[in-house]
C-alpha positions in Angstrom: -17.0 30.2 -8.4 -15.6 29.3 -11.8 -12.7 31.7 -11.8 -9.6 30.7 -13.8 -6.0 30.9 -12.6 -3.0 30.6 -14.9 0.7 30.8 -14.5 3.7 30.8 -16.7 7.0 32.4 -17.7 7.2 35.5 -19.9 9.7 38.1 -21.1 9.2 41.4 -22.9 6.1 43.5 -22.7 2.7 41.8 -22.6 -0.9 43.0 -22.1 -2.6 40.4 -19.8 -6.1 41.9 -20.2 -7.9 40.4 -23.2 -10.6 43.1 -23.0 -10.7 46.7 -24.0 -8.7 47.8 -20.9 -5.0 47.1 -20.5 -2.8 45.4 -17.9 0.7 45.7 -19.3 3.7 44.1 -17.6 7.3 44.4 -18.8 10.0 42.0 -17.7 13.2 40.4 -18.9 12.5 36.9 -17.8 10.2 36.0 -14.9 6.9 34.3 -14.0 3.3 35.6 -13.7 0.1 34.5 -12.1 -3.2 35.8 -13.5 -6.8 35.4 -12.4 -9.8 35.7 -14.8 -13.5 35.5 -14.3 -15.5 32.7 -15.9 -16.2 35.1 -18.8 -12.5 35.6 -19.3 -12.3 39.1 -17.8 -9.0 39.9 -16.0 -9.4 40.2 -12.2 -5.7 40.6 -11.4 -2.2 39.7 -12.7 0.9 39.6 -10.5 4.6 39.5 -11.6 6.5 37.1 -9.3 10.0 37.5 -8.0 11.1 34.2 -9.5 13.5 34.5 -12.4 13.0 32.1 -15.3 16.7 31.2 -15.4 16.2 27.5 -15.6 17.0 27.0 -11.9 13.8 28.2 -10.2 10.6 27.6 -12.0 6.8 27.3 -11.4 5.5 24.2 -13.1 1.8 23.9 -12.1 -1.0 25.9 -10.5 -4.2 24.7 -8.7 -7.2 26.6 -7.3 -8.8 24.6 -4.5 -9.9 24.9 -0.9 -10.2 28.7 -1.5 -6.4 28.8 -2.0 -4.1 29.1 -4.9 -1.4 26.4 -4.8 1.9 26.7 -6.8 4.1 23.7 -7.5 7.8 24.8 -8.2 11.3 23.6 -8.2 14.4 25.6 -7.2 18.2 25.1 -7.1 19.0 28.3 -5.2 17.3 30.2 -2.3 13.9 31.4 -3.3 11.4 33.7 -1.6 8.0 32.1 -1.9 6.2 35.1 -0.4 5.5 37.1 -3.6 4.2 40.1 -1.6 5.9 42.4 0.8 6.9 39.7 3.2 9.7 37.1 3.0 9.6 33.3 3.2 12.9 31.9 1.9 13.5 28.2 1.2 17.0 26.9 0.3 17.5 23.6 -1.6 19.3 20.9 0.4 20.2 18.7 -2.6 20.8 19.7 -6.2 17.2 20.6 -7.1 14.3 20.5 -4.5 10.5 20.8 -4.9 8.3 23.3 -3.2 4.5 23.7 -2.8 3.2 27.0 -1.7 -0.3 28.2 -0.8 -1.7 31.7 -1.3 -5.1 33.2 -0.8 -7.4 34.3 -3.6 -5.5 37.5 -4.0 -2.1 35.7 -4.0 -1.3 36.7 -0.4 1.2 34.3 1.1 -0.1 31.5 3.4 2.6 28.9 3.6 5.3 27.1 1.7 6.8 23.6 2.2 9.7 21.7 0.7 10.4 18.2 -0.6 14.1 17.4 0.0 16.4 15.0 -1.7 20.1 14.8 -2.5 19.4 14.2 -6.2 17.0 16.0 -8.5 13.3 16.3 -7.7 11.1 17.8 -10.4 7.4 18.7 -10.2 5.0 18.2 -13.0 1.4 18.8 -12.0 -1.0 19.5 -9.2 -4.6 18.1 -9.3 -7.6 18.3 -7.0 -8.4 15.2 -4.9 -11.3 14.3 -2.7 -11.9 15.8 0.7 -9.6 18.8 -0.2 -6.6 16.6 -0.9 -3.9 17.7 -3.3 -2.3 15.2 -5.8 1.2 16.1 -6.8 3.1 14.2 -9.6 6.7 14.6 -10.7 10.0 12.7 -11.0 12.9 12.2 -8.6 16.4 10.6 -9.1 19.6 10.1 -7.2 19.7 9.1 -3.5 17.0 9.2 -0.9 14.2 11.8 -1.0 12.0 12.8 1.9 8.5 13.2 0.7 7.1 14.5 4.0 7.2 18.3 3.6 6.5 18.7 7.3 8.5 17.8 10.4 8.1 14.1 9.8 10.2 11.9 7.6 9.0 9.5 4.8 12.0 8.6 2.6 12.1 6.7 -0.7 15.2 5.9 -2.7 15.0 6.2 -6.5 15.7 2.8 -8.1 16.4 4.2 -11.6 17.7 7.3 -13.3 14.3 8.9 -13.0 11.3 7.6 -11.1 7.8 9.0 -10.9 6.4 10.1 -7.5 2.7 10.4 -6.8 2.3 12.4 -3.7 -1.0 13.1 -1.8 -1.1 16.0 0.7 -3.8 17.5 2.8 -5.3 20.9 2.1 -2.7 22.3 4.6 0.2 20.6 2.8 0.6 17.8 5.4 1.8 14.4 4.3 -0.8 11.8 3.4 0.8 9.2 1.3 3.2 8.7 -1.6 3.9 6.0 -4.3 6.5 5.6 -7.0 6.6 4.2 -10.5 9.8 2.9 -12.0 10.9 4.2 -14.5 8.8 6.2 -17.1 9.7 9.8 -17.9 7.8 13.0 -18.3 4.6 12.0 -16.4 1.5 14.1 -16.7 -1.4 13.8 -14.3 -4.6 14.1 -16.3 -7.4 13.8 -13.9 -8.8 13.3 -10.6 -11.8 12.7 -12.9 -10.7 14.8 -15.8 -8.6 17.8 -16.8 -11.2 20.2 -15.5 -9.8 19.6 -12.0 -12.9 17.8 -10.6 -12.5 14.5 -8.8 -14.5 11.3 -9.3 -16.8 10.5 -6.4 -14.6 7.5 -5.6 -11.4 9.5 -5.8 -9.9 7.6 -8.8 -7.2 9.5 -10.7 -5.2 9.1 -13.9 -1.6 9.3 -15.0 -0.4 9.6 -18.5 3.1 9.9 -20.0 5.7 8.0 -22.0 8.3 5.4 -21.3 11.1 3.5 -23.2 12.1 0.6 -20.8 10.3 -2.2 -19.0 8.4 -0.5 -16.2 6.6 -1.5 -13.0 3.4 0.6 -13.1 2.1 -0.6 -9.7 3.2 1.9 -7.0 2.4 -0.5 -4.2 4.5 -3.5 -3.1 2.8 -5.4 -6.0 4.0 -5.7 -9.5 2.5 -4.7 -12.9 5.1 -4.5 -15.6 4.8 -3.4 -19.2 7.3 -3.2 -22.0 7.4 -0.4 -24.6 6.5 -1.2 -28.2 9.4 0.8 -29.7 13.1 0.1 -29.4 16.0 2.0 -28.2 15.1 5.6 -27.3 11.7 5.4 -29.0 9.0 6.5 -26.5 5.7 4.6 -26.0 2.7 6.4 -24.5 0.9 5.0 -21.5 -2.2 5.7 -19.5 -2.7 4.5 -16.0 -5.7 4.6 -13.6 -5.2 4.4 -9.9 -7.7 4.0 -7.1 -8.0 6.2 -4.0 -6.2 4.9 -0.9 -8.4 3.9 2.0 -7.9 5.8 5.2 -5.4 4.5 7.7 -6.8 1.6 9.8 -8.7 2.5 13.0 -7.3 1.8 16.4 -9.4 -0.8 18.3 -7.2 -1.0 21.4 -8.3 -0.1 25.0 -6.0 1.5 27.6 -5.5 -1.8 29.4 -4.4 -3.6 26.2 -1.8 -0.9 25.6 -0.4 -0.9 29.1 0.9 -4.2 30.4 3.4 -5.5 32.9 6.9 -6.8 31.9 7.1 -10.5 31.0 3.8 -10.5 29.1 2.8 -10.2 25.5 0.3 -7.7 24.1 -2.6 -8.4 21.8 -3.3 -5.3 19.7 -5.9 -4.8 17.0 -6.8 -2.5 14.1 -9.6 -2.5 11.5 -9.8 -1.2 7.9 -12.2 -1.4 4.9 -9.7 -3.9 3.5 -7.2 -6.3 5.0 -4.6 -5.1 7.5 -0.9 -5.7 7.4 1.5 -5.0 10.3 5.0 -3.5 10.0 7.8 -2.8 12.4 8.5 0.7 11.2 6.6 3.5 9.4 8.5 2.9 6.1 9.4 -0.8 6.3 8.2 -3.0 3.4 8.5 -6.3 5.3 5.1 -7.5 6.7 5.5 -9.0 10.1 1.9 -10.1 10.6 -1.3 -10.4 8.5 -4.8 -9.7 9.8 -6.5 -7.3 12.2 -4.9 -8.7 15.3 -1.2 -8.8 16.2 0.2 -10.8 19.2 3.5 -9.4 20.2 6.4 -11.4 21.7 7.1 -11.3 25.4 8.2 -7.8 26.2 10.6 -6.2 28.7 9.9 -2.8 30.2 9.8 0.0 27.7 7.7 1.5 24.8 7.1 -0.5 21.6 5.4 0.7 18.4 3.9 -1.3 15.6 2.3 0.1 12.4 -0.9 -1.1 10.7 -1.7 -0.4 7.1 -4.0 -1.5 4.3 -2.1 -3.6 1.7 -4.6 -3.0 -1.2 -3.8 0.6 -1.9 -2.4 2.4 -4.9 -0.1 4.5 -2.7 1.9 3.8 0.4 -0.9 4.7 2.8 -0.2 6.5 6.0 0.2 3.9 8.7 -1.5 3.7 12.0 1.0 3.6 14.9 0.0 1.5 17.9 2.3 1.9 20.9 2.4 -0.5 23.8 3.8 0.7 27.2 5.4 -2.1 29.2 5.7 -1.3 32.9 8.1 -2.9 35.3 6.5 -5.5 37.5 5.2 -3.8 40.7 6.9 -4.0 44.1 3.8 -4.9 46.1 3.6 -4.3 49.9 0.9 -5.0 52.4 0.9 -3.6 56.0 -1.4 -3.8 59.0 -2.0 -1.1 61.6 -1.6 -3.9 64.3 -0.4 -7.4 63.5 -2.0 -8.7 66.8 -5.6 -7.9 67.7 -8.3 -9.5 69.7 -11.3 -11.1 68.0 -13.8 -8.4 67.1 -11.3 -5.5 67.2 -10.8 -3.4 64.1 -7.5 -3.2 62.2 -6.5 -1.2 59.1 -4.9 -3.0 56.2 -2.9 -0.9 53.7 -1.7 -2.0 50.2 0.9 -0.2 48.1 2.7 -0.6 44.8 0.0 -1.0 42.1 -2.8 1.0 40.5 -5.9 -0.8 41.8 -6.7 -3.3 44.6 -9.3 -6.0 45.1 -9.6 -7.7 48.5 -10.8 -11.2 49.3 -13.3 -12.0 50.6 -14.5 -8.4 49.8 -13.4 -4.8 49.5 -11.5 -2.6 47.1 -9.1 0.3 47.3 -5.7 0.6 48.9 -7.1 0.8 52.5 -9.7 -1.3 54.2 -10.8 -1.8 57.8 -11.5 -5.3 59.0 -12.7 -7.1 62.2 -11.3 -10.6 62.5 -13.9 -12.9 64.0 -11.6 -15.9 64.6 -7.9 -16.8 64.9 -5.6 -16.4 61.9 -8.0 -14.6 59.5 -6.5 -14.2 56.0 -7.2 -11.2 53.7 
């Protein structure tokens, strides 16, 4: 609807209404969120219970999916319900990142946390295609879990400060993440432009500065560039990244995913690009190339392989394919009477497996037969 949302820190006494009326807030040091009409008229302004003390700060705001998203960092327990309720998050490492969602009147919806043992810092939120949210920032130190939900997707920083490019669903669920080593102060300027719209194909842009040789390819590939300055002199950069394709599609039938011990399985997936197979959700070692994977001979148990597209700007969410290997059946066959006269009926019962086919004819676990000569075999 064209409304404008802004956030920021402030101290002292400020009139947030640019019109003839007044909306005066007084505060020592905190953050505000204000909403204005397309004509610049104040709709509302809220003072947030987040103190601008350098430890807990809001860094970016995004209006999308009929929600207001706030991108923050915090080094002490913070209540992200800025209304009458309470929703506390506590940092696990030194500094953690939070993304919170609020309705169009800033009523709390949810908040999720990105956890690491080092320092994670947010920079910007931008609108992506299909309601997605692009989040950029930096992280350092040891392993960081970029899945803000119950899952785990960890990456370890390889320099003093790496860039993260995180894609979330409208509900804040993990989609994908990529890293760039090791420019500093990134700024996401796009999804098609600073107006927050996305290109039809989902391309987005990254801009910032760097002062050391950097790999700008967030995939397993490499694209390095060196700064033009020397020492601590910073060189600007601009980077364009394409949208990740969706995770590959599962092409497997029930029978191909349920086999008996001592056999191998043939599993398949398809994607708009090539398919790589991995042993784990986060492994970087490709164990097979192509849409089809033939497993080794398997013992009883459950085994999972992961399919992903290799030509993606981010580490795409992988498709898990699980094969259940059942113990070989203990098959039995009994007769209601092992000795009968020619032309008499006898019931044959099979047990131990899922389905049965009889020769010369018949199906099911129980059949009735009439032998017409000595030593009939079924």
